[in-house]
C-alpha positions in Angstrom: 122.6 120.8 79.4 119.9 118.2 80.7 118.0 120.3 83.3 118.6 123.8 84.8 118.8 123.9 88.6 115.3 125.5 89.0 116.5 126.9 92.4 118.8 129.4 90.7 117.0 130.5 87.5 117.4 133.4 85.1 114.1 133.7 83.8 110.3 132.2 84.1 108.0 132.9 81.1 104.4 132.1 81.5 102.8 130.7 78.4 99.2 129.0 77.3 99.0 126.8 74.7 95.4 126.2 72.9 94.7 123.4 70.4 91.5 121.9 68.7 92.3 118.1 69.4 92.1 115.6 66.6 92.0 111.8 66.3 95.6 111.9 65.7 97.9 112.3 68.9 99.4 115.8 68.6 101.8 118.0 70.8 100.1 120.6 72.8 103.5 121.6 74.5 107.0 120.5 73.4 110.4 121.2 75.3 113.0 120.8 72.5 116.1 118.7 72.9 119.0 121.0 73.6 116.7 123.9 74.6 118.5 124.4 78.3 115.3 124.8 79.3 112.7 123.0 81.5 108.9 123.3 81.3 106.5 123.4 84.1 103.2 122.1 83.2 100.6 123.9 85.5 97.5 123.0 84.1 95.9 121.0 81.3 92.1 121.3 80.7 90.2 119.5 78.0 86.8 121.0 77.2 84.1 119.1 75.0 82.5 121.6 73.1 79.9 119.3 71.1 76.7 120.1 72.8 75.4 116.5 72.5 77.9 113.6 72.6 80.6 112.6 74.9 84.2 112.5 73.6 86.8 110.3 74.7 90.1 112.3 75.9 93.9 111.0 76.4 96.9 112.9 77.2 100.4 111.6 77.6 104.0 112.4 78.3 105.9 111.7 75.4 109.7 110.8 76.1 112.3 109.0 74.2 109.6 107.9 71.6 107.4 106.5 74.4 104.2 107.8 75.4 103.2 107.6 79.0 99.6 108.0 79.7 98.5 110.8 82.1 95.0 110.5 81.1 93.5 107.3 78.9 90.4 107.4 77.1 88.6 109.3 79.9 84.9 110.3 78.7 84.3 114.0 78.9 80.3 114.7 78.6 78.8 117.1 76.2 79.5 121.0 77.4 81.7 119.7 80.2 85.5 120.1 81.2 88.4 117.7 82.6 91.1 118.9 84.5 93.7 116.6 83.6 96.7 118.5 85.3 96.4 120.8 88.1 98.4 123.5 89.5 98.7 121.3 92.5 100.2 118.4 90.8 102.5 120.0 88.2 104.5 118.0 85.5 108.0 118.8 84.3 109.2 118.2 80.8 112.7 117.6 80.3 114.5 118.5 77.2 112.8 116.5 74.5 109.9 115.6 76.3 106.3 116.9 75.0 102.6 116.6 76.5 100.5 114.8 73.6 96.7 115.0 73.3 94.2 112.8 71.6 90.5 112.7 71.1 87.6 110.1 69.9 86.2 112.5 67.4 87.9 115.6 65.6 87.3 119.2 66.7 85.2 118.5 69.7 87.7 118.7 72.3 89.5 122.1 73.0 92.9 121.5 75.1 93.8 124.4 76.9 97.5 124.0 78.6 99.4 126.6 81.1 102.8 126.3 81.5 106.2 128.2 82.4 109.5 128.0 80.6 112.2 128.1 82.8 115.9 128.6 82.4 
């Protein structure tokens, strides 16, 4: 099943993923192939925990081996946060999709992603 009918759902599970973002692009949320679910991304927030330096942050929707940029090399000032995805503009992950994050320096960006698994 490619996507469940989200008008007629049997469950909605709220989740929060957290990650220390590195210089290698990595998944923060994955909707596995053949999961029979859709994942609604409600928020994605990137926080620079470095007290001195600005850090660049990127996020993408990864589908069919292609990264589609949501945020591309955005400078996050020291001790500041960037709201990349908000509840007002959610993104749905179909089966096989993921949200990936990348930073210009290791462990200076913490990403928090609130999402729902809908089946």
